[in-house]
N, C-alpha and C positions, 0 to 999 in steps of 0.2 A: 504494500500500500504506500509506503514511504517513497519507494522508488518512482512510482507513477506520479506522485505529487512533485517530485524533483524534476522529472521530465517535463511535466506541464509548466512548471515554474521556469525552467531553462528555456523552453520554447517561447514563452511570453517575453522573457528578457531579450532573446534574440530578435523577436519581432520588433520590440521597442528600439533595438539598436539598428534595425533595418536589414538584418540578415535574412529574414523571411518576409515575403509579402503576404498580406492577408489573403490575396487571391490564390496563392499556392496551397493554402490549407483548405480551400473550398472545393467541393466536388466539381468535376469538370462538367460543362454544359452538355446537353444532349447532342448527339452527333448531327442531327438534322432538326433545327428549331422549327421547321415548317411541317415536320411529320405529325400526322394526326395522333392524338392520344386515345386511350381506351374508350372514354365516354363518346368521343366523336365517331369512332369506328362503330361502336355499339349502336349509336343513333342511326348511322347510315345503314347498318344491318337491319334494324327494325323498319326503316323506310323501304328498304329493298324487299323485305318480306311481303309487302303488299304488291309491289310492282312485279317481282319475280315469282310470286305465288308460293312462298313457303310459310304462310301465316299459320299453317297447321303444325309448324315446328317451333317457331318463336314469333310472338306478336305482342302488340300493345293490347291490354285488356279493354274491350270496348266500353264497359261501364265504369271505367276508372278515371274518366276525364283526361286521358292521355298521360297519366302519372304512374301507371304500373305496367310492367311488361312481364311476360311469363314464358318459360320454355315449356312448350306443350308436349314435345316428343324428345326427351333427353338423348335417346340413342341416335336418332337421325340428326339432331343438333350437333352431337359430338362427331359423328362420322362425315356428315355432308356440309354443314354450314360453318361450324367453328373454324376448320382449317382454311376456308376461303377468306376469312376476315382477320384472323389472328394467327400468331405462331404458337398456338396452343393445340393440344390434342386430347386433353382430359377435361371433363366437366368440372372437376374439383379445382383445376387451375383457373377456369373461367369464374367460378364462384369466389375464389380467392381475390381475383382482380376486382370483382364487384365490391367485395368487402374493403379492399384497399382504397377504393375510390368513394367509400362512404355510402354505398347502396345498402338499404335495409331489406331484409327478407320479410315478407308478410307471412305471419304465422296463424292469423285467424281471419274469419270472415270470407266473403265471396272471392277475394283476391289471394287467398291462401296459396303459397308457393311462388308468388310473384316477387318482383323486386321493385323498389321505389327509391327515389332520391328527390329531395325537394327542388333541385335545380335541373332535373332530367325530365323534360316534358316533351310529349309528342308534338312535332311541328316546330320546335324551338331547338335547332341543332347546336346553338352556342350557349 
């Protein structure tokens, strides 16, 4: 524990002396700043489900006011749809991404099994 405090103290001293820049300690920026993030790709996927006819696999729930989406056929979603949009092959990985971006799983009521996020709304891609 003492050694870690010493390292952190030494690093702060060197930064103050100009040996390290603040930027060198920051994580590097994404490789492509214009690359769409998970929610944008997901929104596109849900829009495509209507146009391309895979609403029976994943869709916005019609009675949710465009605020809840649900995977209707997990097997087809994993095998056919998920690899088209993401570098994911497992439903659990998709669920983890949803959790990482703050989506909430609906556990009760007519939307049970769906996902919702207060800023993720049908027709509002940004």
